[in-house]
C-alpha positions, -999 to +999 in steps of 0.1 A: +421-055-468+424-021-472+433+000-507+443+038-506+451+060-532+461+098-524+472+127-540+485+160-531+496+192-550+512+215-530+499+244-554+482+271-546+450+256-553+450+230-524+418+235-507+416+229-472+391+206-472+418+175-491+441+183-467+416+176-439+403+150-461+442+135-463+447+139-422+420+119-414+426+089-445+465+087-426+451+084-392+427+058-406+459+041-423+480+044-395+455+026-376+439-003-396+473-014-409+507+000-389+533+006-405+517-006-441+506+034-440+541+047-456+542+025-483+507+036-493+515+070-487+546+070-500+565+082-474+572+075-434+541+088-415+560+112-394+569+127-425+532+127-442+519+144-412+546+172-416+539+175-455+503+178-447+516+209-416+537+228-442+502+221-470+479+234-445+504+265-433+512+270-470+475+274-482+463+293-451+491+317-459+478+325-496+440+320-486+427+361-478+414+365-444+375+386-452+375+414-428+349+440-423+361+479-427+345+506-416+359+537-431+342+560-406+337+597-415+362+634-419+391+620-420+382+581-415+385+573-450+418+588-457+433+566-421+419+536-437+433+545-476+467+540-450+460+510-436+452+495-469+486+503-481+507+495-452+487+461-450+496+457-486+532+463-481+535+442-456+517+411-475+486+408-456+467+386-472+427+405-462+402+409-482+380+440-467+344+439-468+335+479-467+307+488-454+298+533-452+277+551-429+238+553-444+226+588-446+193+573-440+185+557-403+180+518-408+147+510-390+157+475-381+191+486-363+176+521-354+206+543-364+228+553-396+244+515-393+230+490-419+215+458-407+245+442-438+271+456-422+259+449-388+260+410-400+293+415-422+310+419-392+289+393-376+297+367-407+333+379-408+336+374-368+362+407-372+368+439-385+379+477-385+365+511-379+377+541-387+361+571-368+323+578-369+302+611-363+265+601-347+246+630-370+227+650-347+190+647-342+168+627-323+152+592-325+184+569-332+208+555-315+248+566-312+270+547-340+292+530-313+264+519-289+245+502-316+280+483-324+283+472-288+246+467-288+240+447-317+274+423-320+279+424-282+308+436-276+316+428-237+349+444-236+374+471-249+409+469-244+429+499-247+468+487-245+484+520-233+524+521-236+550+547-239+564+552-278+602+552-279+613+585-296+585+600-287+590+624-256+560+625-230+561+631-197+563+596-188+586+571-206+578+538-188+537+535-193+530+500-203+491+493-193+463+479-207+427+493-192+396+466-198+363+484-200+328+468-196+312+478-225+275+470-226+259+482-195+266+507-163+259+543-170+257+536-206+227+515-206+205+541-223+177+542-198+175+576-184+135+599-185+121+627-164+103+619-138+088+651-130+099+685-145+131+696-136+143+663-124+157+632-146+170+604-138+199+582-151+194+542-140+231+524-139+230+486-145+256+461-135+247+426-135+267+396-125+268+379-164+286+406-174+306+416-143+318+378-144+323+378-182+342+408-182+361+398-152+371+363-169+384+382-196+407+403-178+428+377-158+425+354-192+437+387-210+466+392-183+476+349-176+478+349-216+500+381-217+524+381-196+515+402-173+512+402-135+490+425-114+452+432-120+439+456-104+400+466-102+392+499-102+354+508-080+337+532-063+318+506-037+324+524-012+293+549-022+278+527-051+279+494-026+251+476-042+262+480-081+298+485-079+300+464-046+285+433-074+315+443-098+337+441-070+322+409-060+328+395-094+369+403-104+371+392-063+359+359-077+373+352-109+404+365-091+404+334-066+412+313-096+440+330-110+468+326-078+498+334-097+484+371-107+487+397-083+452+415-073+441+448-056+409+470-063+407+503-063+388+533-056+384+551-088+396+589-076+429+571-062+437+551-090+433+586-109+456+604-088+478+571-092+484+573-131+491+604-127+521+602-107+531+573-113+518+548-140+544+522-131+522+510-108+498+496-132+497+469-150+459+457-163+434+478-152+396+461-146+364+487-146+325+491-157+314+510-187+322+543-174+344+546-157+362+528-183+352+557-205+370+584-186+406+560-176+410+549-211+414+585-223+432+596-192+456+570-201+462+577-235+471+609-227+499+599-203+513+586-237+510+615-259+471+611-268+439+593-283+463+592-320+486+567-307+464+546-289+448+514-307+421+500-293+405+461-299+361+458-288+360+423-280+325+398-284+312+368-281+318+337-303+352+353-311+340+384-327+371+411-325+363+448-338+391+469-339+393+508-340+405+540-341+389+566-306+396+594-316+377+618-336+364+622-370+381+655-376+358+671-403+380+704-400+411+686-416+395+660-434+402+655-468+436+681-466+460+647-457+471+657-422+460+634-404+482+606-381+473+572-389+489+562-365+462+546-337+440+533-363+472+512-381+483+498-340+446+490-343+451+474-373+480+452-356+460+444-327+433+425-352+459+410-364+473+393-334+435+383-329+440+366-361+470+348-346+493+367-372+519+375-350+547+380-377+526+403-395+513+421-369+553+427-348+564+441-388+539+459-390+542+479-350+579+475-359+575+502-392+549+523-372+579+523-337+608+531-358+592+554-384+581+578-347+614+573-330+635+589-367+612+618-365+624+624-402+585+618-408+559+630-384+526+646-389+513+679-368+496+662-343+531+649-336+555+679-338+558+680-375+551+682-411+546+656-427+513+642-452+491+616-444+506+601-475+549+607-462+539+596-430+526+564-446+556+556-473+579+562-446+565+536-426+560+513-457+598+519-462+607+505-432+591+476-443 
């Protein structure tokens, strides 16, 4: 015999643990006593499942998601405030855990980023970063390099697409650059051999190359993309780029539905400025990705309009604005928050908050297309506050 007594309250204070217990109890009831479970639960088995699903969805929507926020330097705090304002207007349930660049080097990270700030990203699994300016001096790592290395952010994803209503040389750009983020020429291995001679080591590993190639093809498949282009210079760097290319070839064989091509980087640059519509998803080693992604940003209006997100293992995602900290206009209410806002949209999509992501994205695009409120870099005269308020009005 089985005696089961359950009560469910669909108040905002429902906790997920209780819902999980109800789900398991409902499952056991169906298995042990069949249709009698409907009498015990006071409803049919199918409607019970729907009720539990609805309760879980309701609870999830009212429980804030914790995310790390690095406001950054220069204009960073101003555009971070714009993100907060827009997210609030869109009813995004986010609890920000804010961390700032320290004024002293943390010996645990050998940079001006504290260990606590890195741990915050590891705990929350998601974050948003404004522009950071590494203080000039020796004996410490750059802030961005610290984040990539310590958090193992192996892939940088940067969509570049033409914005309706904002005229540039091209109106049909719609591509994504995926950059290997942890090795290559940016391994930080440089030294002086003898006076007047220096040496820099380019490190390419099978593990890192396979990992970023797998991500690129999976991204293409899940985002409805048709083609992946592997960018290389294997005709000259036969060992290093040759290994990267071989890994891309191996992964491509697993995705026959995705068109695949190899493109030498110098030819890629020429093709991008002649006809960027030829490309869809581009995957490449670290240095090439750093250069090509900025080139692509220039095709659609610059870094101030380009979002970016770094992907790490264990589901970590750190979205970021890739433009500079612009200290010359810091504190003057002149900064354009578009890049950080669009990066925030990428963060929301990573969290599967697609409805809010699409609402915010549409509000940004419509505000720019309308042309009434634009910051100076977009050819307008609006302040950061006016531009942000206009986006909120569209929401």
